[in-house]
C-alpha positions as CSV (number, residue, x, y, z in Angstrom):
1,X,36.6,218.6,142.0
2,X,34.1,221.1,140.8
3,X,36.1,223.9,142.4
4,X,39.3,222.8,140.6
5,X,37.5,222.8,137.2
6,X,36.1,226.2,137.8
7,X,39.6,227.5,138.9
8,X,41.3,226.2,135.7
9,X,38.4,227.5,133.5
10,X,38.9,231.0,135.0
11,X,42.6,230.8,134.4
12,X,42.0,230.0,130.7
13,X,39.5,232.9,130.4
14,X,42.1,235.2,131.9
15,X,44.7,234.3,129.3
16,X,44.9,236.8,126.3
17,X,43.4,235.4,123.1
18,X,45.9,234.7,120.4
19,X,45.7,237.2,117.6
20,X,44.5,235.9,114.3
21,X,47.1,235.7,111.6
22,X,47.1,238.0,108.6
23,X,49.1,236.3,105.8
24,X,50.7,238.6,103.2
25,X,51.9,237.4,99.8
26,X,55.2,239.2,98.9
27,X,56.9,239.0,95.5
28,X,60.6,238.1,95.5
29,X,60.9,240.3,92.4
30,X,61.2,243.5,94.5
31,X,64.2,244.7,96.5
32,X,65.2,247.5,98.9
33,X,63.7,249.8,99.8
34,X,60.5,247.8,99.4
35,X,61.7,244.4,100.6
36,X,64.8,243.0,102.4
37,X,65.1,239.2,102.0
38,X,67.5,237.0,103.9
39,X,67.5,233.4,102.8
40,X,64.1,233.8,101.2
41,X,62.6,235.3,104.4
42,X,61.3,238.9,104.4
43,X,63.1,240.6,107.3
44,X,62.7,244.3,106.5
45,X,61.9,247.1,104.0
46,X,58.9,249.3,103.4
47,X,56.5,246.5,102.7
48,X,57.3,244.7,105.9
49,X,57.0,248.0,107.9
50,X,53.6,248.7,106.3
51,X,52.5,245.1,106.8
52,X,53.4,245.1,110.4
53,X,51.7,248.4,111.1
54,X,48.6,247.4,109.2
55,X,48.3,244.1,111.1
56,X,48.8,245.9,114.4
57,X,46.0,248.3,113.5
58,X,43.8,245.3,112.7
59,X,44.9,243.5,116.0
60,X,46.3,240.6,113.9
61,X,49.6,238.9,113.7
62,X,51.5,239.4,110.4
63,X,53.0,236.5,108.5
64,X,54.8,236.9,105.1
65,X,54.6,234.3,102.3
66,X,57.3,235.0,99.7
67,X,56.7,233.7,96.1
68,X,58.0,234.6,92.6
69,X,56.2,237.5,90.9
70,X,54.3,235.2,88.5
71,X,52.8,233.3,91.4
72,X,51.5,236.0,93.6
73,X,47.8,235.4,92.9
74,X,47.8,231.6,93.6
75,X,48.1,231.9,97.4
76,X,45.1,234.3,97.5
77,X,43.1,232.0,95.2
78,X,43.7,228.8,97.2
79,X,43.4,230.3,100.7
80,X,47.0,230.2,101.7
81,X,47.2,234.0,102.1
82,X,44.8,236.8,102.9
83,X,46.2,239.9,101.3
84,X,48.6,241.2,98.6
85,X,49.9,244.8,98.7
86,X,51.7,247.3,96.4
87,X,50.0,246.3,93.2
88,X,47.4,247.5,90.7
89,X,44.4,245.8,89.1
90,X,45.9,245.8,85.6
91,X,49.1,244.0,86.8
92,X,47.1,240.9,87.8
93,X,45.2,238.2,85.8
94,X,42.3,237.9,88.3
95,X,39.4,240.3,87.8
96,X,37.4,239.5,91.0
97,X,39.9,240.7,93.6
98,X,38.8,243.5,96.0
99,X,41.0,246.6,95.9
100,X,41.7,248.9,98.8
101,X,42.4,252.7,98.7
102,X,45.8,253.8,97.6
103,X,48.8,253.1,99.9
104,X,51.9,254.3,98.0
105,X,52.6,256.7,95.1
106,X,55.5,255.8,92.8
107,X,56.8,256.4,89.3
108,X,57.7,254.0,86.5
109,X,61.0,255.1,85.0
110,X,63.6,254.0,82.5
111,X,67.0,254.3,84.2
112,X,70.5,254.4,82.6
113,X,74.1,254.5,83.6
114,X,75.8,257.9,83.9
115,X,77.5,257.3,80.5
116,X,74.2,257.0,78.7
117,X,71.8,259.9,78.1
118,X,68.4,259.4,79.5
119,X,65.6,258.6,77.0
120,X,63.4,261.6,76.3
121,X,60.4,259.8,74.7
122,X,59.0,256.4,74.2
123,X,60.0,256.2,70.5
124,X,63.7,256.2,71.5
125,X,63.1,252.8,73.2
126,X,62.1,251.0,70.0
127,X,64.1,247.8,69.4
128,X,66.3,248.6,72.4
129,X,67.0,245.8,74.8
130,X,65.4,246.9,78.1
131,X,65.9,245.3,81.6
132,X,62.6,244.1,82.9
133,X,61.3,241.8,85.6
134,X,59.9,238.4,84.8
135,X,56.1,238.4,85.3
136,X,55.8,242.2,85.4
137,X,53.6,244.0,82.9
138,X,54.6,247.4,81.4
139,X,51.5,248.5,79.6
140,X,52.8,252.1,79.0
141,X,55.6,250.6,76.8
142,X,54.0,247.4,75.6
143,X,51.1,249.1,73.9
144,X,52.9,251.9,72.0
145,X,56.0,249.7,71.1
146,X,54.3,246.4,70.4
147,X,56.8,243.9,69.0
148,X,59.5,246.5,69.1
149,X,59.5,246.4,72.9
150,X,62.4,244.0,73.6
151,X,62.4,242.6,77.2
152,X,65.5,241.3,79.0
153,X,63.9,239.6,82.0
154,X,65.5,239.0,85.3
155,X,64.0,237.8,88.6
156,X,64.4,241.0,90.5
157,X,65.3,244.7,90.4
158,X,68.7,244.0,92.0
159,X,69.6,241.5,89.3
160,X,68.6,244.0,86.6
161,X,70.6,246.7,88.2
162,X,73.7,244.4,88.2
163,X,73.2,243.8,84.5
164,X,72.8,247.5,83.8
165,X,76.1,248.2,85.6
166,X,77.8,245.3,83.8
167,X,76.6,246.9,80.4
168,X,74.4,244.0,79.5
169,X,71.9,246.6,78.3
170,X,71.6,250.4,78.5
171,X,68.0,250.9,79.7
172,X,66.3,249.4,82.8
173,X,62.6,249.6,83.6
174,X,62.1,250.1,87.3
175,X,60.5,252.5,89.8
176,X,61.7,255.7,91.3
177,X,61.5,254.5,94.9
178,X,63.9,251.7,94.1
179,X,66.3,253.6,91.9
180,X,66.5,256.8,94.1
181,X,67.3,254.5,97.0
182,X,70.0,252.7,95.0
183,X,71.5,256.0,93.9
184,X,72.1,256.8,97.5
185,X,73.4,253.5,98.9
186,X,74.7,251.3,96.1
187,X,78.5,250.8,96.1
188,X,78.6,251.7,92.4
189,X,76.1,254.6,92.8
190,X,78.4,257.0,91.0
191,X,77.7,255.0,87.8
192,X,73.9,255.6,88.0
193,X,72.4,258.5,86.0
194,X,70.5,260.9,88.3
195,X,68.3,261.8,85.3
196,X,65.7,259.2,84.3
197,X,62.8,259.1,81.8
198,X,59.5,259.0,83.7
199,X,57.1,256.7,81.9
200,X,54.1,257.2,84.3
201,X,53.1,258.1,87.9
202,X,51.0,255.5,89.7
203,X,49.4,254.6,93.0
204,X,49.5,251.1,94.4
205,X,46.9,249.3,96.5
206,X,46.2,246.2,98.6
207,X,44.0,243.4,97.3
208,X,41.8,240.8,98.9
209,X,39.9,237.7,97.8
210,X,36.2,238.0,97.6
211,X,35.5,235.7,100.6
212,X,38.6,236.1,102.7
213,X,38.9,236.7,106.4
214,X,39.3,240.4,106.0
215,X,36.5,242.7,104.6
216,X,37.3,245.6,102.3
217,X,35.7,248.3,104.6
218,X,37.8,247.0,107.6
219,X,41.0,247.1,105.5
220,X,40.2,250.6,104.2
221,X,39.4,251.9,107.7
222,X,42.8,250.6,109.0
223,X,44.7,252.2,106.0
224,X,42.9,255.5,106.7
225,X,44.0,255.3,110.3
226,X,47.7,254.8,109.4
227,X,47.4,257.8,106.9
228,X,45.7,260.0,109.5
229,X,48.5,259.4,112.0
230,X,51.1,260.0,109.3
231,X,52.6,256.5,109.7
232,X,52.8,255.7,106.0
233,X,54.6,259.0,105.2
234,X,57.0,258.4,108.0
235,X,57.8,255.0,106.6
236,X,58.5,256.5,103.2
237,X,60.7,259.1,104.7
238,X,62.7,256.5,106.5
239,X,63.5,254.6,103.3
240,X,64.3,257.8,101.3
241,X,67.9,258.4,102.2
242,X,68.9,262.1,102.6
């Protein structure tokens, strides 16, 4: 009997340990090339590629929790999730989150159709209805325009782009990664103006709760390893159609 117990114990020890989960919060407000959703499940895009690579580097198993943009902080606060990526501190309410080093560089832009001249300065956007995303903050326009910043909120970039093409408004606030991708692949790409007004350039980061399962030095070390091997740049290149 003792031999049998020892035999089964040795079998259990020989089995590979199940990797710990790393649960990402992902906003449903984004779209390709950042996120590809099917029936509410994240199945592809830059954020999934990055998340998978980061989890592999950490020897963890990735899982993605998708929520509306206005709710992205709640899963971190209540312990449902471990990490949130592609954001900036000023975009969130919580001030106690831990922030990694930069992961992506992007541009905030005001896009138009081909039949509309691109804006040249912020003043031209006063009292203009602008396509925005519900829950997003646009400090570079909110501050100088004040009450003359007129938002037309939608749940995602894709919905805003549809409204722009249907002439619901003439200006759309978005980012260059998204808009450049759509100008290459969208069925109505000929209607999109290749010239856009750049509001600002920005880096985005990953954020952690103070007492989560992952420490900030461990996260930064993993991000640095991905950068050193050129993996993040390779991901960006794959989602930048030629």
